[in-house]
C-alpha positions, 0 to 999 in steps of 0.5 A, spaced: 444 269 748 448 264 744 455 265 744 456 259 739 451 262 734 455 268 734 462 264 733 460 259 728 454 262 724 456 269 724 464 269 725 464 274 731 471 274 734 471 272 742 472 280 744 466 282 740 462 276 742 463 278 750 461 285 748 455 283 745 453 278 750 454 283 756 451 289 753 445 284 751 444 282 758 444 289 761 438 290 756 435 284 758 435 287 765 433 294 764 427 291 759 425 286 765 424 292 770 419 296 765 412 297 765 407 298 759 405 305 761 413 307 762 416 312 757 422 316 756 422 324 755 427 327 750 429 334 749 433 337 744 437 343 744 441 344 737 446 349 739 453 349 741 459 354 742 462 352 735 461 346 730 466 340 731 469 338 725 466 331 726 459 333 727 454 331 723 448 332 728 443 338 727 446 343 731 448 350 730 454 354 732 451 360 737 456 365 734 452 364 728 445 363 731 445 367 737 438 370 735 435 364 735 436 361 742 430 365 745 425 364 740 427 357 740 426 356 747 419 360 747 417 355 742 420 349 746 416 351 752 410 351 748 411 344 746 413 341 753 406 344 755 402 340 750 406 334 750 405 334 758 398 334 757 398 328 752 402 324 757 397 326 763 391 324 759 394 317 757 396 315 764 404 315 762 409 314 766 416 318 765 422 313 767 428 317 764 429 324 762 435 326 757 436 333 755 441 333 749 443 336 743 447 340 741 450 342 748 444 344 752 449 348 757 450 353 751 443 356 754 444 361 759 443 359 767 437 363 766 434 360 760 436 353 763 432 355 769 426 357 766 426 351 761 427 346 767 422 350 771 416 349 766 418 342 765 418 341 773 411 344 773 408 341 767 410 334 768 410 329 774 417 327 774 417 324 781 418 317 779 423 318 774 429 314 775 434 318 771 434 325 770 440 327 765 442 333 762 448 333 757 453 339 759 458 336 754 463 342 752 467 344 758 467 351 755 459 352 756 460 349 764 459 354 769 458 353 777 451 357 776 449 353 771 451 346 774 447 349 781 441 350 776 441 343 774 442 340 781 436 345 784 431 342 779 433 335 780 438 333 775 442 327 777 446 325 771 451 330 767 455 329 761 462 332 761 465 330 754 472 331 752 473 327 746 480 328 747 485 330 752 490 333 747 490 340 745 492 339 738 487 334 737 482 338 740 484 344 735 484 340 729 476 338 731 474 345 732 473 345 739 476 351 742 477 349 749 483 346 752 484 339 755 485 343 762 478 345 763 476 338 763 478 336 770 476 343 772 469 342 770 469 335 772 471 337 779 466 343 779 460 338 778 462 333 783 463 339 788 455 341 786 453 334 788 452 330 781 453 323 783 453 320 776 457 323 770 459 321 763 465 322 759 465 321 752 472 319 748 472 318 740 477 313 737 480 316 730 480 323 731 484 327 726 491 328 728 490 322 734 495 316 735 494 310 739 499 313 744 495 319 744 488 316 745 491 311 751 493 318 754 486 321 754 483 315 756 487 314 762 486 321 764 479 320 764 479 314 767 483 317 773 477 322 774 473 316 776 466 318 772 461 313 773 460 312 765 465 312 759 463 312 752 468 310 747 465 312 740 469 310 734 469 316 729 463 316 724 465 320 717 458 323 715 457 327 709 454 333 713 461 333 717 467 338 715 472 332 716 468 328 710 472 333 705 479 331 709 479 324 710 487 324 709 487 327 716 485 321 720 488 315 723 488 309 719 484 303 720 490 299 724 491 305 729 483 306 730 483 298 732 489 299 737 485 305 740 479 301 741 482 294 743 486 298 748 480 301 751 476 295 752 482 291 755 483 298 760 476 299 762 475 292 764 481 293 768 479 299 771 472 296 773 468 298 768 463 294 764 460 294 757 452 296 757 450 298 750 453 298 744 451 300 737 454 301 730 453 307 725 455 307 718 461 310 715 465 308 722 473 307 722 474 300 721 467 298 722 468 298 730 462 300 735 460 305 740 461 302 746 458 305 753 462 303 759 459 303 766 461 302 773 457 296 776 450 298 777 451 305 774 448 304 766 445 309 763 438 307 762 436 312 757 441 310 752 439 302 753 431 304 752 433 308 746 438 304 743 434 297 744 428 301 743 425 298 749 419 303 750 416 309 747 420 316 747 417 322 747 422 327 743 421 335 743 425 340 740 428 341 733 431 335 730 428 330 735 424 324 733 419 321 737 418 313 737 412 309 738 413 302 741 407 299 739 404 291 740 407 286 735 414 290 735 411 295 731 415 302 731 413 308 728 417 315 728 415 322 728 421 327 726 420 334 728 423 339 723 431 338 723 433 346 724 431 351 729 429 356 724 424 350 721 422 348 728 420 355 729 416 356 723 412 349 723 409 349 730 403 347 727 406 341 723 410 339 730 403 339 734 400 335 728 405 330 729 404 329 736 397 328 735 398 322 731 403 320 736 398 320 741 393 316 737 398 311 736 399 310 743 392 310 745 391 305 740 397 301 743 394 301 750 387 299 748 
């Protein structure tokens, strides 16, 4: 780690040098604790209550695709059992598990229970250090669902406000109210979750530096273990792409990001991973912040590409991390309907993944 190189050769500002170096240190620490047989497991649930205006992920609003959820779950359970056999045959060890989407808690409590039951019976998760499920939208969170997650050993959840301003939430297409966010948070604590992540986005339509500041202060007051500050990325697949005039300017976004970095350090948080996407407002970054010792391992493994990731479900991409720094990706069909119709392709790609992972061990 050479701050002088970042400063003199790449002209990186002091603030960003510090961010880069601290995140790199967290990555190096995570890497040093890995073994050759370690992998991460990802499961994608591509459904949400509604589609957010900024979203470019492969996800479908339940109101339009409710009929696909049960068939999707059945096919996914089949992929889980096949992948479990692969993991066992290769002697792989699941270091971290992450279920994202979409919003996994769009599933009913019964569906979540069935999914996690098959997962637990099919795979050895006894050595899994981190078991995360995104419960990102408070309008999908119930005590029954949280209890199902806890009963199956999930230790980390995400409750993602994006903003604590009802007006901004409405402009983004999120139908919940800000008041539901602390209610969901308290419910998760009461159920027993000891690690909670909360996301905010700098640059949302209708937001201001003062409004973003109020949102961040409200979230930090809850004292979650992780706070992720995203910068809005204006992707072609998002509804907002057609209406950029609604967005705060670069200067305003810069104020939001700058405040987040100073304030979160004051509150005892540390940056542990960062990355930049295309089309981000002001060319800023997404930065994950954590209380000391509470970094999300999956985020580090995935962003830094430290080991192989077996990914299941529509839109999920497996990564084979091979000797010599070679990386091979295997993408499942993007949309739920395609995933249902192309199971043979999904299985064939998993078989290719197996072959590469086996060769990597030889």
